[in-house]
N, C-alpha and C positions, 0 to 999 in steps of 0.2 A: 530424575531431572530436577534441578534446583533453580529457582528464581527468587530474585531479590529486588525490592523497589523502595525507594524514599521519595516522599513528596512533601511540597510546602503549599498551604493554601492560605489565602487571606481574603478578607472583605466578602464572606460567603453568607454571612447573615442577612435576613431581609431588611433589618433596620440599618445596616450599614451603608455608608454613603460613597465610599471610596471604590474604586474599579476592582472588580473581583478577579482573582487569577488562581490557577493551579499549575505546579510545575512538577514534573515527575523525571526521576533518573533511575534506570534499572539495567539489570543484566540477567543472563541465565546461562546454565551450562548443562548439556546433556552428556551423560556418561556412556552412551551406547556407541555402536560402531557405525559408520557411514561410508558409502562408496566415494571414491574419488571419482570426479566428473570426467577426468582426461586420461589418467594412467592406470595401467593394469598392474598385476602382482609382479610381471616380469620386467617392469620398468619402461615398456614401451607405450606409445600412445594406443588407446583403445580402437582407434580408427585405422591403425596400421594392419595389413594383411598378415603380418608376422605376430601380431600379438596373440596371447593365449585367450583374450577375450574376458578375463576375470579381472574385475575393477579391484584396485588396491583398496584395502580396508584402512580407515582413518579412526583412530580413537578418540571419541569426544568431539563436541561442537560447542561453540559458545557464540554469544552475542551481547551486545549493548544497545540501548535505546533511551530516547529522551522524548518527553511529550510537554507541550506548553498549551494552555488554554488561558486567553488573557482577554478580558472585557475592555474595550477601548471607548465605549460610550455607554453610560448607564443613566437612564432617565430618572428624574426625581421621583422618589418612592419606589423605584424599580428594583427588582431582585437580582441575584447573581447571573440569571439566564436571560435577563432582559437586554434591550439595546442592541449594541453591535459587539460581536467578539470575534477574535481570530484564534485559530488553532493550527498547530503543526506537529508532526511526528516524524522522527528520524531513527534509523537502526542500521546496523553494520554486523556483518558476520563474515567468517573466514571464506575465501573463494574456492578452496579446494574441495570442500564438503558441502557447500551451500549452493543451491541453485541460483537463488537470489542473494547477493552479498551486501546490496545497499538499498534502503528503501526510505523514501521521503514523500510526504504529502503535507498539505496545508490548505486553508480555506477560511472563508468568513461566513458567519451567520449573523443575520438581522432579524432580531424578535420584537414583536409587538410595536412596531414603528407605524402602523396604519391605525389611526384613531378608531374606526369601526370596527376593526378586526385585531384586537390586542393579543389574541393567542396564535396568530399566524406567524410563520417562520419563512425566510428566504435564505437559501445558501448556495454558495459557489466554492468549488474545490477542485484541487488536482492531485493525482497520485502518480509517483514515479517509482517504478521498481527496475533496478539495474541487474541484468543477468550476470553472473560472476565470470571472472576472467578465464577460468579453467573451462567452462561451458562454451565460451567464445573460442578458445583455443581448440577444443574438441571439433568444433564445426569447421575451423580452418584445415584442421588435420584431414577431415573426411574429404574436403575439397581437393587437398593435395594428393591423398592417396587414391581416392576415386577418379579424379579427372572430371568429376561432374559438379556442375554449378549448383549451388544452393544458397540460400540466405544464411548469413552469420547472425546468430541471435545476439542482441544487444540490450534492448529495454523495452519496457511497456508503460505507456503514459495514459492516463485517462483524465478528462476534464469533464466536470459535472456541474449541472444547474438544477435546483430543485425548489419547489415551493409547497410548503405544508399548511394546509388550509384546515382549521377546525370547523367542521360542519355543526357539530354540537358537543356539549360537554362529553369527553370520552371517546369521541369519534373524529379521526383525522382522515384526510386524503391527501396524498403527497405525489403529484406528477413529477417525473424526473426526465432529464436528458443527459445523456453521456456520449462523448466522442472518444473512442479508444484508438490510439495511435500505436503501431506495432503489436497487434493483438498476439498474445502467447509469448512475447518477447521477440517478435519477427520470425516466427516459424514458417516452415514451408506450407504452401498450400497444397492440400492433398490431391487436387485435381492438376495442379502445375507445380511440381516439386521443385523446379528450378527457381521459383519466385515465391515471395512471402504472401501470406494472408493479407488482404487489403485492410486499411483502416475502416473502422465501421462506426456507425451512429445507432444508439440504442435509445428507444423512447419506452417509459414504463410508468406504471401508476401503482402506488402501494398505499394500502388503507389499514388503519389500526383501530380496533374497537376494544375499549378497556371497560370492564363493568364489574 
């Protein structure tokens, strides 16, 4: 597997007064073999009762991605990670050999904006993962050939809110809340296969100790 990336960074020094930013553009290629998510070696849909059930092999898989980290407010004498920053990532891969062919996320981080708590951070973000067209088509083939209703996988999206509080130097506690739409990309509920798993809320706490 090969990966390559170029990036441009500016205003990253502690003494810089301009808004800090990092921009990345990259790509990858895997030289192995991957299963086709829809078709077999006989050219028939894997959902067809006439198929031999052996997935077609695809030589290689590739992807491209981009990342942006941009500070939009920098306090006086603040560093590149202070103030308010936004971020986003996007990637794309072929549909026939990739379960997720498109990924996009983004968010905002507010750092050191409370006078009495200069090391605390608040963040809000979202994540969107698109299930590939071949996976969706396979689900439709399953419905057609079996006659049974089931969800068609499409996407998963997560919205997250978090607050990172510094208890003391080297120790942080970060409560988080996430709401997940279409868990697993809208997969079937094991207890009710004709319907999807319901959306879910997740509450958690993460703590980090560095010494």
